[in-house]
N, C-alpha and C positions, 0 to 999 in steps of 0.2 A: 300141745301147742307151743310154738317156741317163739323166744322174746329174747330180746337184747337189753341190755342193762348197758346203759353210758353212764358212770359215775367216777369222777376222778379221786372220791376218798375211796382207799379201797377198803378201809374197816365195814364200810358201809354199801361197798359193792357187793363182797364177800354176802354179809349177812342177808342181803335181797337176793343174792345166787342160792342161797342154802335154802331158805323161807320159800322162796319162788319155787325150787323145787320140790320142795315136800308138799307145795299144792298139786305137782305132776307136771309141770312145764317144766320144758327144757331151756336153759337159761345161755348165754354167751356175754362176756363183758366187752367193755372199750373204757378207757380210761380218759379218754380224751375226745373233743368234738372230732377233730380230724380222723384218728382211729374207728369213730361213732359212723362217720359219714361214709366210710371205706366197707366196714362192714354191711351196713344199713343197703347200701346198693351191690354186695356182692352177695348177698343170701336172702332168704323169703321167711320174712319173719310173718308172727303175727301180731306182735307189737313191741311198740320201743317206748321202754324208759328213758325218756333223758333229763338228765341233771343241765339246769342251765350255766350255773359260774362252774366252767371249765378252762384249763389250759389250754392253749395252740389256736383253740376254737369254742366260744361260747356255745352252749345249745338253742340257740336261738338263731344262729348262725348255721348250724348245723343241719336245724327243720329247714331252714329255707332252699339250704343245698339239697336236702333230700328230696323235699316236695320238690324243686326243682328238677329233679331227675325222674317225675312221674311216679315217683312211691307215694300209696295210696293207703298203707300201715297205719293204723292209729298209731298218736303219740300221744304219752304221758308226760307232762313236763312238772320236773321235781324243782322247786328253789325255794331259799329262805326268803325271798321276799313276797309279801303278802299285799301289795296297795292294789287300790284297782287298776292304776297304771300298767302294774306287771302284769298284770293277766291276761290284760287286752295286748299288751305286747306278746305272752306267750302262746296266747290263741292264733295273736295274727301273724305269729311266724309258723305257723302249720299245725301247731300241737293242738289235738283234740279235748285235751283236759288238764288238770290245772292242780297240784297238791301241794299246800308247804309244807314246811321241815319246819320243826320235829312232827313228825306224822307215826299215827298209830298203823304197823304192818296190815291189821283187818281190814283199814280204810284203802290203802293201796290195795290191796286185793281184791277187794269188790269193784275197785275202779277199774281193774285188770279187767274183770272177767262181765264190766259192760260193757267197755269198750269193744271188747272182743265180742263181746254179743252181737250190738250193736252194727259193727262190723261185717258179721255174718250173714245178716240177716240182711245187711243194705245190698250186698251182693249176690244174696239169695244163693249162696253155695251150699249144697246138698249135704249133709252127712253122711258115710257108709260106714260100716262096720257089717262082718260077715253079709250075712244075705238081708242085714237092717239097712235100712235108708230113712233117713229122717229130712222133711223137708223144715227149715225153720222159720220160711214167710208163712205159710197154712199152716203149721203146729201139727203139720201130719205125718204119721211115721206107718212102714210097710216090714212086712216079711215076708222073705220071697215072693214080692209082689203082693201081699195081702194088706190091706190096710188093717190097723190096729186099730181099737176105737177106745182112746184114754182119756182120762179123766186131765184136767190140765196140773194137779197134783204129780198122775203118771205120768204125764208128758215131759213135766221139769225132771223125771226123775230119768227116766229113759235119753234125756237129752245130758244130764251130765255124765249118765255113765258113758256115753257117745263120744262126747268130748274129752273124756279119759279113759279110752277102753284102754285094756290090761293094766290098769292101776288098781292098787288095794284105796277101797273109799271107806274112811271111817264114818260109824254112825253120825257124829259131830260135824265132820264134812259135809255129809248131806245133807244136814238140818241146818248150817249156815248158808249153803248154796241154793237148794231149793225150797227153804221155808225162808231163809234170810233171817234165822232166828236160832239161838241154843237153846238147846231142850235139855231140861234134866235127865240125869242120865239114866234115869230108871224106866224113862219111860218107852212105851213099844211103840210108840207112831212110825216110825223109822222102820221097825220090821214089817208093820202090817202093810204096810204101801207097796214095800220091796214084793212082799209076799202077793196083793194084788197085779202089782205090775209081770210078776213072772209067771204068773199065770196065764195073762194075754201074751209073755211074749215068748213062752219057753213051753206051755203045756202040750202045745198040738205038733211040735217039734223033735225029733233024734237027737239035736246038736244044740246042748243046752249051752246057754248064753250068760245067764245071771249066776254067778258062783258067789258062794257064802265063804268067807274069811274064818272060820273060826277064831270068835273071841276079840276080831278087828273089824269086821265092815263086810264091802262087796266090792266083788268087780265085776266088768263086763269081759267076756275070754273065755276061748274055744278051748275045746279038749275038756281034761281032768280037772 
């Protein structure tokens, strides 16, 4: 998934870029509103994180210009202002969500995931990897045209894998994204559910897709 971070404080921007890339996102940076609008209108993004107070062009003005060009990508506004009027102005400018500074990265990451998920569901965009197909609206998954009978947690797992293909996902990342909870490091519930899913996704196929990365976690990946 491709994100644009528009933030004039370069230390904050670099921190967000590094942290989001560790979560598996591809991240571009812009350091003022003008550059943000230019990037937003010249590339396809899954999400824009827009600071409000910036030089050359503030974030609210940038949001309006982006929306004025017919771009519907979700926008998460960041600002130190937190009055009800500020929130209304942020959302009224075309923002989809509003997060006040200072914030915990875990909360920002959760909001990013929620915005992207809702956007995909709204568009009804199916997700593909190898011979897997996932419909985020009906919560159905097929492999080679055969529908897989998955429990809600198994569906959550395969959706997370398919949204982050080729990426190594640690057990803690899987726990946070699929269960919205940080499990004790000794629990084997992640391994149990991945094994359930693997039986349904890989057992009857020569091309195994769910790979164990020893000592780290798992990855959805073709080949050895």
